[in-house]
N, C-alpha and C positions, 0 to 999 in steps of 0.2 A: 147488492141490491141498489137500485136507484129509482128516482122519481121521473116520471114522464107524463105528458098529457096524453090521455087516451079515452076512448068511449068504452063503456062497459059492454061485455059480451056474455053469452050464456055460460061461458066457462069461468066467469069472474065472480068473486065475492065483493059486494058493495057495502061500504061503511059510511055513514053520515055522522061525523064527529064535530061538534061545535060549529055547525054550519058549513063544514068542508066535506066534500065527497071524495073518498078514497076507493079506488078500484084495484083489487089484488087478484091475480090468477088463483083459482081455488087450489091448485096443486102447490103453488108457492106458499100460499097461506097455511096449508097443512104442514109443509116442511119447516117453515120459518117460525111457527108457533107465534109468540108475541112479537109484533113489529112496532117499533117506536120511531116516530118522526119528530125531530126537533129542528127549530130554526136557530142557528148558531152564528156567532161572529168570532173569528179567530184570525190573528195575524193580519188584521185590516181587511179581511174578506168575510162575506156573509153568504149563507146558503143553508140548505136543508141537509140534515144528517139522518140517515135511515139506518137503524140498528136492529139486530135480532140477537137473542140469546143463543141461537144455534148457528154454528159456522156453516155457511153454504158455499158450495163449490161454484164452478162456472167460469173459471179463468180470470176472475177479478183479483187484483192484488190488494184489495181493501179488506179482506177478511170478513169480520162480522159488522163492520161499520163503513158506510160510504157517504160521501158528500157530493152534492151537485148544486 
């Protein structure tokens, strides 16, 4: 999973949390169950970490946690 800028579509679930709007494809939302977005700083680098308690496929090497 990763974050990207996008406009919402009819096939998306839209969440407004603490003044931020998150758009998640409804199919992914059902598969991923709970999705957590954190802003982290590690090894001198900062970015968002997106995690889910469910391992999702899709060819990514990051398993259940991805940073961008």
